[in-house]
All heavy atoms as a GROMACS GRO file, in nm:
protein
  576
    1MET      N    1   8.981  -8.700 -16.860
    1MET     CA    2   8.859  -8.773 -16.838
    1MET      C    3   8.855  -8.816 -16.691
    1MET      O    4   8.955  -8.857 -16.636
    1MET     CB    5   8.851  -8.896 -16.930
    1MET     CG    6   8.723  -8.976 -16.915
    1MET     SD    7   8.716  -9.129 -17.014
    1MET     CE    8   8.726  -9.066 -17.179
    2THR      N    9   8.737  -8.809 -16.634
    2THR     CA   10   8.715  -8.859 -16.499
    2THR      C   11   8.605  -8.964 -16.504
    2THR      O   12   8.538  -8.981 -16.607
    2THR     CB   13   8.672  -8.746 -16.404
    2THR    OG1   14   8.543  -8.699 -16.445
    2THR    CG2   15   8.773  -8.632 -16.403
    3ARG      N   16   8.586  -9.032 -16.394
    3ARG     CA   17   8.480  -9.135 -16.388
    3ARG      C   18   8.343  -9.076 -16.421
    3ARG      O   19   8.260  -9.143 -16.482
    3ARG     CB   20   8.479  -9.203 -16.251
    3ARG     CG   21   8.603  -9.291 -16.228
    3ARG     CD   22   8.598  -9.358 -16.092
    3ARG     NE   23   8.489  -9.453 -16.077
    3ARG     CZ   24   8.491  -9.580 -16.115
    3ARG    NH1   25   8.599  -9.629 -16.174
    3ARG    NH2   26   8.388  -9.659 -16.097
    4THR      N   27   8.321  -8.951 -16.382
    4THR     CA   28   8.190  -8.891 -16.408
    4THR      C   29   8.170  -8.860 -16.557
    4THR      O   30   8.057  -8.840 -16.600
    4THR     CB   31   8.170  -8.762 -16.325
    4THR    OG1   32   8.273  -8.669 -16.357
    4THR    CG2   33   8.173  -8.794 -16.176
    5ASP      N   34   8.278  -8.857 -16.635
    5ASP     CA   35   8.269  -8.832 -16.779
    5ASP      C   36   8.234  -8.958 -16.859
    5ASP      O   37   8.195  -8.948 -16.977
    5ASP     CB   38   8.402  -8.778 -16.834
    5ASP     CG   39   8.439  -8.644 -16.778
    5ASP    OD1   40   8.349  -8.562 -16.752
    5ASP    OD2   41   8.560  -8.620 -16.760
    6VAL      N   42   8.248  -9.073 -16.800
    6VAL     CA   43   8.234  -9.199 -16.873
    6VAL      C   44   8.098  -9.215 -16.942
    6VAL      O   45   8.094  -9.248 -17.061
    6VAL     CB   46   8.270  -9.319 -16.783
    6VAL    CG1   47   8.231  -9.451 -16.848
    6VAL    CG2   48   8.420  -9.317 -16.752
    7PRO      N   49   7.986  -9.193 -16.874
    7PRO     CA   50   7.858  -9.210 -16.945
    7PRO      C   51   7.845  -9.120 -17.069
    7PRO      O   52   7.797  -9.166 -17.174
    7PRO     CB   53   7.753  -9.174 -16.839
    7PRO     CG   54   7.820  -9.203 -16.709
    7PRO     CD   55   7.964  -9.164 -16.732
    8ALA      N   56   7.891  -8.995 -17.059
    8ALA     CA   57   7.884  -8.905 -17.174
    8ALA      C   58   7.979  -8.951 -17.285
    8ALA      O   59   7.947  -8.939 -17.403
    8ALA     CB   60   7.914  -8.762 -17.131
    9ALA      N   61   8.096  -9.003 -17.248
    9ALA     CA   62   8.190  -9.054 -17.349
    9ALA      C   63   8.131  -9.172 -17.424
    9ALA      O   64   8.145  -9.183 -17.546
    9ALA     CB   65   8.322  -9.092 -17.282
   10ILE      N   66   8.063  -9.260 -17.353
   10ILE     CA   67   7.999  -9.375 -17.417
   10ILE      C   68   7.887  -9.328 -17.509
   10ILE      O   69   7.875  -9.375 -17.623
   10ILE     CB   70   7.948  -9.473 -17.310
   10ILE    CG1   71   8.067  -9.539 -17.239
   10ILE    CG2   72   7.857  -9.580 -17.373
   10ILE    CD1   73   8.030  -9.619 -17.117
   11ALA      N   74   7.806  -9.235 -17.463
   11ALA     CA   75   7.695  -9.183 -17.545
   11ALA      C   76   7.749  -9.116 -17.671
   11ALA      O   77   7.692  -9.133 -17.780
   11ALA     CB   78   7.611  -9.085 -17.464
   12LEU      N   79   7.859  -9.043 -17.658
   12LEU     CA   80   7.919  -8.977 -17.774
   12LEU      C   81   7.968  -9.080 -17.875
   12LEU      O   82   7.949  -9.064 -17.996
   12LEU     CB   83   8.032  -8.885 -17.729
   12LEU     CG   84   8.103  -8.808 -17.840
   12LEU    CD1   85   8.005  -8.713 -17.909
   12LEU    CD2   86   8.220  -8.731 -17.781
   13GLN      N   87   8.030  -9.186 -17.826
   13GLN     CA   88   8.079  -9.289 -17.918
   13GLN      C   89   7.964  -9.354 -17.994
   13GLN      O   90   7.974  -9.384 -18.113
   13GLN     CB   91   8.160  -9.395 -17.845
   13GLN     CG   92   8.225  -9.490 -17.945
   13GLN     CD   93   8.300  -9.601 -17.882
   13GLN    OE1   94   8.240  -9.683 -17.815
   13GLN    NE2   95   8.429  -9.606 -17.906
   14GLN      N   96   7.853  -9.376 -17.926
   14GLN     CA   97   7.737  -9.435 -17.994
   14GLN      C   98   7.684  -9.343 -18.104
   14GLN      O   99   7.640  -9.390 -18.208
   14GLN     CB  100   7.629  -9.468 -17.892
   14GLN     CG  101   7.669  -9.581 -17.801
   14GLN     CD  102   7.579  -9.599 -17.681
   14GLN    OE1  103   7.500  -9.510 -17.647
   14GLN    NE2  104   7.591  -9.712 -17.614
   15LEU      N  105   7.691  -9.212 -18.081
   15LEU     CA  106   7.651  -9.117 -18.185
   15LEU      C  107   7.750  -9.114 -18.301
   15LEU      O  108   7.712  -9.102 -18.417
   15LEU     CB  109   7.638  -8.976 -18.127
   15LEU     CG  110   7.520  -8.950 -18.035
   15LEU    CD1  111   7.534  -8.812 -17.970
   15LEU    CD2  112   7.390  -8.960 -18.112
   16ALA      N  113   7.878  -9.125 -18.268
   16ALA     CA  114   7.983  -9.117 -18.370
   16ALA      C  115   7.991  -9.242 -18.456
   16ALA      O  116   8.034  -9.235 -18.571
   16ALA     CB  117   8.118  -9.091 -18.303
   17PHE      N  118   7.952  -9.355 -18.400
   17PHE     CA  119   7.962  -9.483 -18.472
   17PHE      C  120   7.826  -9.554 -18.471
   17PHE      O  121   7.808  -9.657 -18.406
   17PHE     CB  122   8.069  -9.572 -18.408
   17PHE     CG  123   8.206  -9.510 -18.411
   17PHE    CD1  124   8.260  -9.451 -18.298
   17PHE    CD2  125   8.280  -9.511 -18.528
   17PHE    CE1  126   8.386  -9.394 -18.301
   17PHE    CE2  127   8.406  -9.454 -18.532
   17PHE     CZ  128   8.460  -9.395 -18.418
   18PRO      N  129   7.728  -9.502 -18.547
   18PRO     CA  130   7.596  -9.564 -18.553
   18PRO      C  131   7.599  -9.689 -18.640
   18PRO      O  132   7.699  -9.714 -18.710
   18PRO     CB  133   7.510  -9.454 -18.617
   18PRO     CG  134   7.605  -9.383 -18.707
   18PRO     CD  135   7.737  -9.383 -18.634
   19PRO      N  136   7.490  -9.766 -18.640
   19PRO     CA  137   7.483  -9.879 -18.733
   19PRO      C  138   7.508  -9.830 -18.875
   19PRO      O  139   7.472  -9.718 -18.907
   19PRO     CB  140   7.339  -9.929 -18.715
   19PRO     CG  141   7.301  -9.885 -18.576
   19PRO     CD  142   7.373  -9.755 -18.556
   20PRO      N  143   7.578  -9.910 -18.953
   20PRO     CA  144   7.604 -10.052 -18.936
   20PRO      C  145   7.726 -10.085 -18.851
   20PRO      O  146   7.764 -10.202 -18.842
   20PRO     CB  147   7.625 -10.100 -19.080
   20PRO     CG  148   7.687  -9.984 -19.149
   20PRO     CD  149   7.621  -9.863 -19.086
   21PHE      N  150   7.791  -9.987 -18.787
   21PHE     CA  151   7.902 -10.016 -18.696
   21PHE      C  152   7.849 -10.104 -18.584
   21PHE      O  153   7.747 -10.072 -18.522
   21PHE     CB  154   7.959  -9.886 -18.640
   21PHE     CG  155   8.089  -9.902 -18.566
   21PHE    CD1  156   8.209  -9.900 -18.634
   21PHE    CD2  157   8.091  -9.918 -18.429
   21PHE    CE1  158   8.330  -9.913 -18.566
   21PHE    CE2  159   8.210  -9.932 -18.360
   21PHE     CZ  160   8.330  -9.930 -18.430
   22SER      N  161   7.916 -10.213 -18.556
   22SER     CA  162   7.869 -10.308 -18.456
   22SER      C  163   7.874 -10.248 -18.315
   22SER      O  164   7.979 -10.198 -18.272
   22SER     CB  165   7.954 -10.434 -18.460
   22SER     OG  166   7.918 -10.521 -18.354
   23GLU      N  167   7.763 -10.256 -18.243
   23GLU     CA  168   7.759 -10.207 -18.105
   23GLU      C  169   7.853 -10.287 -18.016
   23GLU      O  170   7.894 -10.239 -17.911
   23GLU     CB  171   7.617 -10.212 -18.051
   23GLU     CG  172   7.528 -10.105 -18.111
   23GLU     CD  173   7.394 -10.095 -18.042
   23GLU    OE1  174   7.384 -10.129 -17.923
   23GLU    OE2  175   7.299 -10.050 -18.109
   24ASP      N  176   7.888 -10.409 -18.055
   24ASP     CA  177   7.982 -10.490 -17.978
   24ASP      C  178   8.120 -10.426 -17.972
   24ASP      O  179   8.201 -10.460 -17.886
   24ASP     CB  180   7.995 -10.630 -18.038
   24ASP     CG  181   7.868 -10.712 -18.028
   24ASP    OD1  182   7.781 -10.676 -17.946
   24ASP    OD2  183   7.856 -10.811 -18.101
   25LEU      N  184   8.148 -10.335 -18.065
   25LEU     CA  185   8.279 -10.269 -18.070
   25LEU      C  186   8.280 -10.136 -17.995
   25LEU      O  187   8.386 -10.075 -17.981
   25LEU     CB  188   8.322 -10.248 -18.215
   25LEU     CG  189   8.337 -10.376 -18.297
   25LEU    CD1  190   8.370 -10.343 -18.442
   25LEU    CD2  191   8.443 -10.467 -18.236
   26HIS      N  192   8.165 -10.092 -17.947
   26HIS     CA  193   8.161  -9.968 -17.868
   26HIS      C  194   8.224  -9.991 -17.731
   26HIS      O  195   8.222 -10.101 -17.678
   26HIS     CB  196   8.016  -9.923 -17.845
   26HIS     CG  197   7.950  -9.867 -17.966
   26HIS    ND1  198   7.815  -9.853 -17.975
   26HIS    CD2  199   7.998  -9.822 -18.084
   26HIS    CE1  200   7.782  -9.800 -18.092
   26HIS    NE2  201   7.893  -9.782 -18.160
   27TRP      N  202   8.278  -9.884 -17.675
   27TRP     CA  203   8.327  -9.891 -17.538
   27TRP      C  204   8.210  -9.920 -17.446
   27TRP      O  205   8.097  -9.882 -17.472
   27TRP     CB  206   8.386  -9.758 -17.494
   27TRP     CG  207   8.513  -9.720 -17.557
   27TRP    CD1  208   8.613  -9.801 -17.602
   27TRP    CD2  209   8.558  -9.587 -17.581
   27TRP    NE1  210   8.716  -9.728 -17.653
   27TRP    CE2  211   8.684  -9.594 -17.641
   27TRP    CE3  212   8.503  -9.462 -17.557
   27TRP    CZ2  213   8.757  -9.482 -17.676
   27TRP    CZ3  214   8.576  -9.350 -17.593
   27TRP    CH2  215   8.701  -9.361 -17.653
   28ASP      N  216   8.241  -9.983 -17.333
   28ASP     CA  217   8.144  -9.990 -17.225
   28ASP      C  218   8.209  -9.927 -17.101
   28ASP      O  219   8.327  -9.893 -17.104
   28ASP     CB  220   8.096 -10.134 -17.199
   28ASP     CG  221   8.208 -10.228 -17.158
   28ASP    OD1  222   8.308 -10.185 -17.097
   28ASP    OD2  223   8.195 -10.348 -17.185
   29ASP      N  224   8.131  -9.909 -16.997
   29ASP     CA  225   8.185  -9.838 -16.882
   29ASP      C  226   8.304  -9.910 -16.820
   29ASP      O  227   8.402  -9.847 -16.780
   29ASP     CB  228   8.077  -9.806 -16.779
   29ASP     CG  229   8.003  -9.927 -16.728
   29ASP    OD1  230   8.022 -10.040 -16.780
   29ASP    OD2  231   7.922  -9.910 -16.636
   30ALA      N  232   8.300 -10.043 -16.814
   30ALA     CA  233   8.412 -10.118 -16.756
   30ALA      C  234   8.541 -10.093 -16.834
   30ALA      O  235   8.649 -10.079 -16.774
   30ALA     CB  236   8.380 -10.267 -16.752
   31HIS      N  237   8.530 -10.084 -16.966
   31HIS     CA  238   8.647 -10.059 -17.050
   31HIS      C  239   8.711  -9.924 -17.014
   31HIS      O  240   8.832  -9.915 -16.992
   31HIS     CB  241   8.602 -10.061 -17.196
   31HIS     CG  242   8.712 -10.044 -17.295
   31HIS    ND1  243   8.714 -10.111 -17.414
   31HIS    CD2  244   8.822  -9.966 -17.297
   31HIS    CE1  245   8.822 -10.076 -17.482
   31HIS    NE2  246   8.887  -9.987 -17.413
   32LEU      N  247   8.630  -9.819 -17.009
   32LEU     CA  248   8.686  -9.686 -16.981
   32LEU      C  249   8.730  -9.672 -16.836
   32LEU      O  250   8.831  -9.606 -16.808
   32LEU     CB  251   8.585  -9.578 -17.017
   32LEU     CG  252   8.563  -9.562 -17.167
   32LEU    CD1  253   8.459  -9.454 -17.195
   32LEU    CD2  254   8.692  -9.529 -17.240
   33TYR      N  255   8.660  -9.734 -16.743
   33TYR     CA  256   8.705  -9.730 -16.603
   33TYR      C  257   8.841  -9.798 -16.590
   33TYR      O  258   8.928  -9.753 -16.516
   33TYR     CB  259   8.604  -9.798 -16.510
   33TYR     CG  260   8.474  -9.722 -16.495
   33TYR    CD1  261   8.354  -9.789 -16.485
   33TYR    CD2  262   8.472  -9.583 -16.489
   33TYR    CE1  263   8.234  -9.721 -16.470
   33TYR    CE2  264   8.353  -9.514 -16.475
   33TYR     CZ  265   8.235  -9.584 -16.466
   33TYR     OH  266   8.117  -9.515 -16.452
   34ARG      N  267   8.862  -9.906 -16.665
   34ARG     CA  268   8.992  -9.975 -16.664
   34ARG      C  269   9.100  -9.884 -16.721
   34ARG      O  270   9.210  -9.875 -16.667
   34ARG     CB  271   8.982 -10.106 -16.742
   34ARG     CG  272   9.104 -10.194 -16.731
   34ARG     CD  273   9.082 -10.336 -16.786
   34ARG     NE  274   9.014 -10.340 -16.914
   34ARG     CZ  275   8.887 -10.382 -16.931
   34ARG    NH1  276   8.814 -10.423 -16.829
   34ARG    NH2  277   8.832 -10.384 -17.052
   35HIS      N  278   9.070  -9.814 -16.831
   35HIS     CA  279   9.167  -9.719 -16.886
   35HIS      C  280   9.202  -9.613 -16.782
   35HIS      O  281   9.319  -9.576 -16.768
   35HIS     CB  282   9.110  -9.650 -17.011
   35HIS     CG  283   9.132  -9.726 -17.137
   35HIS    ND1  284   9.213  -9.681 -17.237
   35HIS    CD2  285   9.084  -9.846 -17.179
   35HIS    CE1  286   9.214  -9.767 -17.337
   35HIS    NE2  287   9.136  -9.868 -17.304
   36LEU      N  288   9.103  -9.564 -16.711
   36LEU     CA  289   9.129  -9.462 -16.608
   36LEU      C  290   9.214  -9.517 -16.494
   36LEU      O  291   9.299  -9.447 -16.441
   36LEU     CB  292   8.998  -9.406 -16.554
   36LEU     CG  293   8.924  -9.312 -16.649
   36LEU    CD1  294   8.782  -9.287 -16.598
   36LEU    CD2  295   8.999  -9.181 -16.665
   37ARG      N  296   9.190  -9.643 -16.458
   37ARG     CA  297   9.266  -9.703 -16.349
   37ARG      C  298   9.412  -9.728 -16.390
   37ARG      O  299   9.504  -9.701 -16.316
   37ARG     CB  300   9.200  -9.835 -16.306
   37ARG     CG  301   9.265  -9.896 -16.182
   37ARG     CD  302   9.201 -10.028 -16.142
   37ARG     NE  303   9.245 -10.134 -16.233
   37ARG     CZ  304   9.166 -10.200 -16.317
   37ARG    NH1  305   9.038 -10.174 -16.324
   37ARG    NH2  306   9.214 -10.293 -16.396
   38VAL      N  307   9.434  -9.776 -16.512
   38VAL     CA  308   9.567  -9.815 -16.557
   38VAL      C  309   9.650  -9.695 -16.604
   38VAL      O  310   9.769  -9.687 -16.578
   38VAL     CB  311   9.557  -9.921 -16.668
   38VAL    CG1  312   9.692  -9.951 -16.730
   38VAL    CG2  313   9.493 -10.048 -16.614
   39PHE      N  314   9.587  -9.601 -16.676
   39PHE     CA  315   9.662  -9.490 -16.736
   39PHE      C  316   9.573  -9.366 -16.743
   39PHE      O  317   9.537  -9.319 -16.851
   39PHE     CB  318   9.712  -9.532 -16.875
   39PHE     CG  319   9.798  -9.430 -16.946
   39PHE    CD1  320   9.897  -9.359 -16.880
   39PHE    CD2  321   9.781  -9.406 -17.080
   39PHE    CE1  322   9.975  -9.266 -16.946
   39PHE    CE2  323   9.860  -9.314 -17.149
   39PHE     CZ  324   9.958  -9.244 -17.081
   40SER      N  325   9.538  -9.312 -16.628
   40SER     CA  326   9.446  -9.198 -16.624
   40SER      C  327   9.500  -9.076 -16.697
   40SER      O  328   9.424  -8.999 -16.755
   40SER     CB  329   9.412  -9.162 -16.479
   40SER     OG  330   9.528  -9.125 -16.408
   41GLU      N  331   9.633  -9.062 -16.699
   41GLU     CA  332   9.693  -8.945 -16.764
   41GLU      C  333   9.673  -8.945 -16.915
   41GLU      O  334   9.692  -8.842 -16.980
   41GLU     CB  335   9.844  -8.939 -16.736
   41GLU     CG  336   9.880  -8.935 -16.590
   41GLU     CD  337   9.894  -9.074 -16.528
   41GLU    OE1  338   9.866  -9.176 -16.596
   41GLU    OE2  339   9.930  -9.081 -16.410
   42GLY      N  340   9.636  -9.058 -16.972
   42GLY     CA  341   9.620  -9.069 -17.117
   42GLY      C  342   9.476  -9.062 -17.166
   42GLY      O  343   9.450  -9.087 -17.282
   43GLN      N  344   9.383  -9.029 -17.076
   43GLN     CA  345   9.242  -9.026 -17.113
   43GLN      C  346   9.193  -8.881 -17.111
   43GLN      O  347   9.210  -8.811 -17.010
   43GLN     CB  348   9.158  -9.111 -17.017
   43GLN     CG  349   9.218  -9.247 -16.984
   43GLN     CD  350   9.274  -9.324 -17.102
   43GLN    OE1  351   9.207  -9.340 -17.204
   43GLN    NE2  352   9.395  -9.374 -17.090
   44PHE      N  353   9.134  -8.836 -17.220
   44PHE     CA  354   9.097  -8.696 -17.233
   44PHE      C  355   8.954  -8.679 -17.284
   44PHE      O  356   8.903  -8.765 -17.354
   44PHE     CB  357   9.190  -8.624 -17.333
   44PHE     CG  358   9.334  -8.633 -17.296
   44PHE    CD1  359   9.414  -8.733 -17.350
   44PHE    CD2  360   9.390  -8.542 -17.209
   44PHE    CE1  361   9.547  -8.742 -17.317
   44PHE    CE2  362   9.525  -8.550 -17.176
   44PHE     CZ  363   9.603  -8.650 -17.229
   45VAL      N  364   8.894  -8.567 -17.248
   45VAL     CA  365   8.768  -8.526 -17.309
   45VAL      C  366   8.784  -8.382 -17.354
   45VAL      O  367   8.863  -8.306 -17.298
   45VAL     CB  368   8.646  -8.537 -17.214
   45VAL    CG1  369   8.620  -8.681 -17.176
   45VAL    CG2  370   8.662  -8.451 -17.090
   46ALA      N  371   8.710  -8.346 -17.458
   46ALA     CA  372   8.701  -8.207 -17.502
   46ALA      C  373   8.560  -8.161 -17.467
   46ALA      O  374   8.463  -8.232 -17.493
   46ALA     CB  375   8.725  -8.197 -17.653
   47GLU      N  376   8.551  -8.042 -17.407
   47GLU     CA  377   8.421  -7.989 -17.368
   47GLU      C  378   8.394  -7.857 -17.438
   47GLU      O  379   8.486  -7.779 -17.463
   47GLU     CB  380   8.416  -7.965 -17.217
   47GLU     CG  381   8.424  -8.091 -17.134
   47GLU     CD  382   8.410  -8.063 -16.985
   47GLU    OE1  383   8.393  -7.946 -16.946
   47GLU    OE2  384   8.417  -8.159 -16.908
   48MET      N  385   8.266  -7.834 -17.466
   48MET     CA  386   8.222  -7.706 -17.520
   48MET      C  387   8.090  -7.674 -17.449
   48MET      O  388   7.997  -7.756 -17.450
   48MET     CB  389   8.201  -7.713 -17.671
   48MET     CG  390   8.167  -7.578 -17.732
   48MET     SD  391   8.181  -7.575 -17.912
   48MET     CE  392   8.049  -7.684 -17.960
   49ASP      N  393   8.087  -7.558 -17.387
   49ASP     CA  394   7.968  -7.516 -17.313
   49ASP      C  395   7.926  -7.620 -17.211
   49ASP      O  396   7.807  -7.647 -17.191
   49ASP     CB  397   7.852  -7.484 -17.408
   49ASP     CG  398   7.885  -7.371 -17.504
   49ASP    OD1  399   7.959  -7.278 -17.464
   49ASP    OD2  400   7.837  -7.375 -17.618
   50GLY      N  401   8.025  -7.683 -17.146
   50GLY     CA  402   7.997  -7.780 -17.041
   50GLY      C  403   7.954  -7.917 -17.089
   50GLY      O  404   7.921  -8.003 -17.008
   51GLN      N  405   7.957  -7.940 -17.219
   51GLN     CA  406   7.915  -8.068 -17.276
   51GLN      C  407   8.035  -8.136 -17.342
   51GLN      O  408   8.115  -8.070 -17.410
   51GLN     CB  409   7.805  -8.047 -17.378
   51GLN     CG  410   7.737  -8.173 -17.421
   51GLN     CD  411   7.611  -8.143 -17.501
   51GLN    OE1  412   7.600  -8.037 -17.563
   51GLN    NE2  413   7.518  -8.235 -17.501
   52ILE      N  414   8.048  -8.267 -17.323
   52ILE     CA  415   8.157  -8.342 -17.385
   52ILE      C  416   8.129  -8.356 -17.534
   52ILE      O  417   8.024  -8.407 -17.574
   52ILE     CB  418   8.176  -8.478 -17.319
   52ILE    CG1  419   8.224  -8.456 -17.175
   52ILE    CG2  420   8.275  -8.564 -17.397
   52ILE    CD1  421   8.239  -8.583 -17.094
   53VAL      N  422   8.224  -8.308 -17.615
   53VAL     CA  423   8.208  -8.312 -17.761
   53VAL      C  424   8.318  -8.395 -17.828
   53VAL      O  425   8.316  -8.412 -17.949
   53VAL     CB  426   8.207  -8.169 -17.821
   53VAL    CG1  427   8.085  -8.093 -17.771
   53VAL    CG2  428   8.334  -8.093 -17.788
   54GLY      N  429   8.411  -8.447 -17.750
   54GLY     CA  430   8.517  -8.530 -17.806
   54GLY      C  431   8.587  -8.607 -17.695
   54GLY      O  432   8.586  -8.566 -17.580
   55THR      N  433   8.646  -8.719 -17.732
   55THR     CA  434   8.722  -8.800 -17.636
   55THR      C  435   8.848  -8.853 -17.703
   55THR      O  436   8.855  -8.864 -17.825
   55THR     CB  437   8.640  -8.921 -17.584
   55THR    OG1  438   8.614  -9.010 -17.692
   55THR    CG2  439   8.511  -8.878 -17.518
   56CYS      N  440   8.945  -8.886 -17.620
   56CYS     CA  441   9.067  -8.950 -17.667
   56CYS      C  442   9.111  -9.048 -17.560
   56CYS      O  443   9.126  -9.009 -17.444
   56CYS     CB  444   9.175  -8.845 -17.692
   56CYS     SG  445   9.333  -8.915 -17.742
   57SER      N  446   9.125  -9.173 -17.596
   57SER     CA  447   9.167  -9.275 -17.501
   57SER      C  448   9.295  -9.338 -17.551
   57SER      O  449   9.304  -9.381 -17.665
   57SER     CB  450   9.056  -9.381 -17.488
   57SER     OG  451   9.089  -9.474 -17.388
   58ASN      N  452   9.395  -9.341 -17.465
   58ASN     CA  453   9.526  -9.396 -17.499
   58ASN      C  454   9.558  -9.515 -17.410
   58ASN      O  455   9.502  -9.530 -17.302
   58ASN     CB  456   9.634  -9.289 -17.478
   58ASN     CG  457   9.615  -9.172 -17.570
   58ASN    OD1  458   9.651  -9.178 -17.685
   58ASN    ND2  459   9.554  -9.065 -17.520
   59ALA      N  460   9.650  -9.597 -17.455
   59ALA     CA  461   9.694  -9.713 -17.379
   59ALA      C  462   9.846  -9.716 -17.374
   59ALA      O  463   9.912  -9.660 -17.462
   59ALA     CB  464   9.641  -9.841 -17.442
   60ILE      N  465   9.897  -9.780 -17.273
   60ILE     CA  466  10.041  -9.804 -17.264
   60ILE      C  467  10.064  -9.950 -17.299
   60ILE      O  468   9.998 -10.038 -17.244
   60ILE     CB  469  10.094  -9.777 -17.122
   60ILE    CG1  470  10.078  -9.630 -17.085
   60ILE    CG2  471  10.240  -9.818 -17.111
   60ILE    CD1  472  10.121  -9.599 -16.943
   61VAL      N  473  10.154  -9.974 -17.392
   61VAL     CA  474  10.188 -10.112 -17.428
   61VAL      C  475  10.339 -10.128 -17.412
   61VAL      O  476  10.416 -10.033 -17.426
   61VAL     CB  477  10.145 -10.147 -17.572
   61VAL    CG1  478   9.994 -10.141 -17.587
   61VAL    CG2  479  10.212 -10.057 -17.673
   62THR      N  480  10.381 -10.250 -17.387
   62THR     CA  481  10.524 -10.277 -17.377
   62THR      C  482  10.585 -10.272 -17.518
   62THR      O  483  10.516 -10.291 -17.618
   62THR     CB  484  10.550 -10.416 -17.318
   62THR    OG1  485  10.498 -10.514 -17.407
   62THR    CG2  486  10.488 -10.430 -17.180
   63GLU      N  487  10.713 -10.246 -17.523
   63GLU     CA  488  10.780 -10.244 -17.653
   63GLU      C  489  10.771 -10.381 -17.719
   63GLU      O  490  10.754 -10.392 -17.841
   63GLU     CB  491  10.926 -10.202 -17.637
   63GLU     CG  492  10.996 -10.185 -17.769
   63GLU     CD  493  11.134 -10.123 -17.757
   63GLU    OE1  494  11.167 -10.068 -17.651
   63GLU    OE2  495  11.208 -10.131 -17.856
   64GLU      N  496  10.777 -10.485 -17.639
   64GLU     CA  497  10.766 -10.621 -17.693
   64GLU      C  498  10.630 -10.642 -17.762
   64GLU      O  499  10.623 -10.696 -17.872
   64GLU     CB  500  10.783 -10.723 -17.581
   64GLU     CG  501  10.771 -10.867 -17.624
   64GLU     CD  502  10.786 -10.963 -17.507
   64GLU    OE1  503  10.855 -10.930 -17.409
   64GLU    OE2  504  10.726 -11.072 -17.516
   65ALA      N  505  10.523 -10.597 -17.698
   65ALA     CA  506  10.390 -10.610 -17.758
   65ALA      C  507  10.380 -10.525 -17.884
   65ALA      O  508  10.320 -10.567 -17.983
   65ALA     CB  509  10.282 -10.570 -17.658
   66TRP      N  510  10.438 -10.407 -17.882
   66TRP     CA  511  10.434 -10.320 -18.000
   66TRP      C  512  10.509 -10.384 -18.117
   66TRP      O  513  10.461 -10.386 -18.229
   66TRP     CB  514  10.494 -10.184 -17.965
   66TRP     CG  515  10.499 -10.091 -18.082
   66TRP    CD1  516  10.609 -10.056 -18.154
   66TRP    CD2  517  10.388 -10.024 -18.140
   66TRP    NE1  518  10.573  -9.971 -18.255
   66TRP    CE2  519  10.437  -9.949 -18.249
   66TRP    CE3  520  10.253 -10.021 -18.114
   66TRP    CZ2  521  10.356  -9.871 -18.330
   66TRP    CZ3  522  10.171  -9.942 -18.193
   66TRP    CH2  523  10.223  -9.869 -18.301
   67ARG      N  524  10.626 -10.439 -18.088
   67ARG     CA  525  10.706 -10.501 -18.196
   67ARG      C  526  10.636 -10.623 -18.254
   67ARG      O  527  10.660 -10.658 -18.370
   67ARG     CB  528  10.844 -10.536 -18.145
   67ARG     CG  529  10.931 -10.415 -18.119
   67ARG     CD  530  11.073 -10.456 -18.081
   67ARG     NE  531  11.152 -10.344 -18.043
   67ARG     CZ  532  11.216 -10.264 -18.130
   67ARG    NH1  533  11.209 -10.290 -18.259
   67ARG    NH2  534  11.287 -10.162 -18.088
   68ALA      N  535  10.550 -10.688 -18.178
   68ALA     CA  536  10.478 -10.804 -18.229
   68ALA      C  537  10.387 -10.765 -18.347
   68ALA      O  538  10.350 -10.850 -18.427
   68ALA     CB  539  10.395 -10.868 -18.118
   69HIS      N  540  10.354 -10.636 -18.356
   69HIS     CA  541  10.268 -10.587 -18.464
   69HIS      C  542  10.345 -10.502 -18.564
   69HIS      O  543  10.286 -10.424 -18.638
   69HIS     CB  544  10.153 -10.506 -18.406
   69HIS     CG  545  10.065 -10.586 -18.316
   69HIS    ND1  546   9.975 -10.676 -18.364
   69HIS    CD2  547  10.058 -10.591 -18.182
   69HIS    CE1  548   9.913 -10.735 -18.262
   69HIS    NE2  549   9.961 -10.684 -18.151
   70ALA      N  550  10.477 -10.517 -18.568
   70ALA     CA  551  10.561 -10.432 -18.652
   70ALA      C  552  10.532 -10.446 -18.801
   70ALA      O  553  10.563 -10.356 -18.878
   70ALA     CB  554  10.709 -10.463 -18.626
   71ASN      N  555  10.468 -10.552 -18.843
   71ASN     CA  556  10.441 -10.570 -18.986
   71ASN      C  557  10.307 -10.508 -19.028
   71ASN      O  558  10.255 -10.539 -19.134
   71ASN     CB  559  10.444 -10.719 -19.023
   71ASN     CG  560  10.338 -10.798 -18.950
   71ASN    OD1  561  10.269 -10.747 -18.862
   71ASN    ND2  562  10.330 -10.926 -18.983
   72TRP      N  563  10.252 -10.421 -18.948
   72TRP     CA  564  10.127 -10.354 -18.985
   72TRP      C  565  10.150 -10.284 -19.114
   72TRP      O  566  10.083 -10.241 -19.189
   72TRP     CB  567  10.083 -10.256 -18.880
   72TRP     CG  568  10.030 -10.318 -18.756
   72TRP    CD1  569  10.019 -10.451 -18.724
   72TRP    CD2  570   9.979 -10.250 -18.642
   72TRP    NE1  571   9.966 -10.468 -18.602
   72TRP    CE2  572   9.940 -10.345 -18.547
   72TRP    CE3  573   9.963 -10.117 -18.611
   72TRP    CZ2  574   9.886 -10.310 -18.426
   72TRP    CZ3  575   9.909 -10.083 -18.489
   72TRP    CH2  576   9.872 -10.180 -18.398
   0.00000   0.00000   0.00000
């Protein structure tokens, strides 16, 4: 994913999660730009015929933060 992919990634998410899914839970551009700044290697898009048809956004967390949720 690059910065130029962000608007299409947001539009795709809105299509994938229509109401009654809360729009407050959709990504916004600041969210994805932050992901690109912090861990650009973990952000992906899938393209078909030059159009974004899928996205994958990953985060890096500390082991301590991960263990805090060990009882999931």
